C-alpha positions in Angstrom: 0.0 0.0 0.0 1.4 3.4 -0.9 1.3 5.9 1.9 2.4 9.5 2.4 1.9 9.4 6.2 5.7 9.9 6.7 5.4 13.3 4.9 3.9 16.4 6.5 0.2 16.7 5.6 -0.5 19.5 3.1 -3.9 21.1 2.4 -4.9 22.7 -0.9 -8.1 24.4 -2.0 -10.6 22.3 -3.9 -11.2 23.6 -7.4 -14.4 25.6 -7.7 -14.7 25.6 -3.8 -11.8 27.8 -3.0 -12.1 29.4 0.4 -14.8 26.9 1.4 -13.2 23.5 1.3 -9.7 22.0 1.1 -8.2 18.6 0.2 -5.4 16.9 2.1 -2.4 15.1 0.7 -3.4 12.3 3.1 -6.9 12.0 1.5 -9.0 14.1 3.8 -11.5 16.9 3.0 -12.2 19.7 5.3 -14.4 22.8 5.5 -12.4 26.0 5.9 -15.3 28.4 6.1 -17.9 28.3 8.8 -21.5 27.6 7.9 -24.8 27.5 9.9 -24.3 23.8 10.7 -20.5 23.3 10.5 -17.7 25.0 12.2 -14.6 26.2 10.5 -11.8 23.6 9.9 -14.2 20.6 10.4 -13.1 17.5 8.6 -15.8 15.8 6.5 -16.3 12.0 7.1 -18.4 11.4 4.0 -19.9 8.1 3.2 -18.4 4.8 1.9 -20.3 3.7 -1.2 -21.1 0.1 -2.0 -18.4 0.1 -4.7 -15.8 1.0 -2.1 -15.3 4.7 -3.1 -15.7 7.5 -0.5 -18.0 10.4 -1.2 -18.5 13.8 0.4 -21.2 16.4 0.0 -19.9 19.9 -0.7 -22.1 23.0 -0.4 -21.7 26.3 -2.2 -24.3 29.1 -2.4 -27.0 26.8 -1.1 -26.3 24.2 -3.7 -25.1 20.8 -2.5 -23.3 18.3 -4.6 -21.7 14.9 -4.0 -18.1 14.3 -5.0 -15.7 11.4 -5.0 -12.9 12.1 -2.5 -10.1 10.6 -4.7 -11.1 13.0 -7.6 -11.1 16.0 -5.3 -7.7 15.2 -3.8 -6.0 14.5 -7.1 -7.6 17.6 -8.8 -6.5 19.8 -5.9 -2.9 18.7 -6.1 -2.4 17.7 -9.8 -4.9 19.9 -11.5 -7.8 19.1 -13.8 -7.4 15.8 -15.6 -6.3 15.8 -19.2 -9.1 15.1 -21.6 -10.1 11.4 -21.5 -8.3 10.6 -18.3 -9.7 9.3 -15.0 -8.3 8.8 -11.5 -6.5 5.5 -10.7 -5.8 4.1 -7.3 -2.3 2.7 -7.7 -2.7 0.1 -5.0 -6.3 -0.7 -6.2 -7.6 0.1 -2.8 -10.6 2.4 -3.5 -10.6 3.6 0.2 -6.9 4.8 0.0 -7.2 8.4 -1.1 -3.7 9.4 -0.2 -2.1 11.6 -2.9 0.8 9.3 -3.5 -1.7 6.5 -4.4 -3.6 8.5 -7.0 -2.7 9.3 -10.6 -4.4 10.4 -13.9 -4.6 7.6 -16.4 -6.5 6.9 -19.6 -9.5 4.6 -19.3 -7.5 2.0 -21.2 -4.6 2.2 -18.8 -7.0 1.9 -15.9 -8.5 -1.2 -17.4 -5.1 -2.8 -18.0 -4.1 -1.9 -14.4 -7.2 -3.6 -13.1 -6.6 -6.8 -15.1 -2.9 -7.0 -14.3 -3.7 -6.4 -10.6 -5.9 -9.5 -10.7 -9.1 -7.4 -10.0 -10.7 -7.5 -13.4 -14.1 -5.9 -13.7 -17.2 -6.8 -11.7 -17.6 -10.2 -10.3 -16.2 -12.2 -13.2 -13.6 -11.6 -15.9 -13.7 -13.0 -19.4 -10.5 -14.3 -20.7 -9.1 -14.0 -24.2 -9.9 -17.6 -24.7 -13.6 -17.0 -23.8 -14.2 -14.3 -26.4 -13.9 -16.4 -29.6 -16.0 -19.1 -28.0 -18.7 -16.6 -27.0 -18.8 -15.2 -30.5 -18.9 -18.6 -32.1 -21.7 -19.8 -29.8 -23.8 -16.6 -30.4 -23.8 -16.9 -34.2 -27.3 -16.8 -35.9 -29.3 -19.9 -35.4 -27.5 -21.0 -32.2 -30.9 -21.2 -30.4 -29.9 -19.5 -27.1 -29.9 -16.0 -25.8 -27.5 -13.4 -24.4 -28.9 -14.0 -20.8 -28.0 -17.7 -21.0 -24.4 -16.9 -22.2 -24.0 -14.3 -19.5 -25.1 -16.7 -16.8 -22.8 -19.4 -18.1 -19.8 -17.1 -18.0 -20.8 -15.3 -14.8 -21.1 -11.8 -16.3 -23.8 -9.3 -16.9 -25.8 -9.7 -20.1 -24.5 -6.2 -21.2 -21.0 -7.6 -21.1 -21.9 -10.3 -23.6 -23.7 -7.8 -25.7 -20.7 -5.5 -25.8 -18.5 -8.4 -26.8 -20.8 -9.4 -29.6 -21.1 -5.8 -30.9 -17.3 -5.3 -30.8 -17.5 -2.6 -28.1 -15.1 -4.6 -26.0 -12.4 -7.1 -26.9 -12.2 -5.7 -30.4 -8.8 -7.0 -31.1 -9.5 -10.6 -30.3 -10.2 -12.7 -33.4 
């Protein structure tokens, strides 16, 4: 696990919330302006989502919006992501929002990182050997349906549909 707890904690303003909220190099979010319900310098606990990511609710001019903590931290320290990039947790731990564990990567790089880390996507991962078999079995006249294939391979039907439409696994014959 990557950690920056040996380094001094640094706080930076959150983009579009300057003077109201700050993000920490250790993955925290705090309010720097007092409000009716919160005092100045209070650290937000946020909520842990079912998918493992942490969210906080930020308020500005009476408008509340929910944000992913890792995106707020990385944006505060590394700037707005380049077009087509997303935040990657280097150690694959979605709860570890320490700056040294976060990086901007392309969607493709993030997917490759997930596969090479052994996490894959969702509950099951299709292998390169599965793809030609799925495509062969789903040819016209096969008599089954996408839901049956999805159940057999332990994936969501949309995964099978994306494979058959060439949206994923395009380069597999």
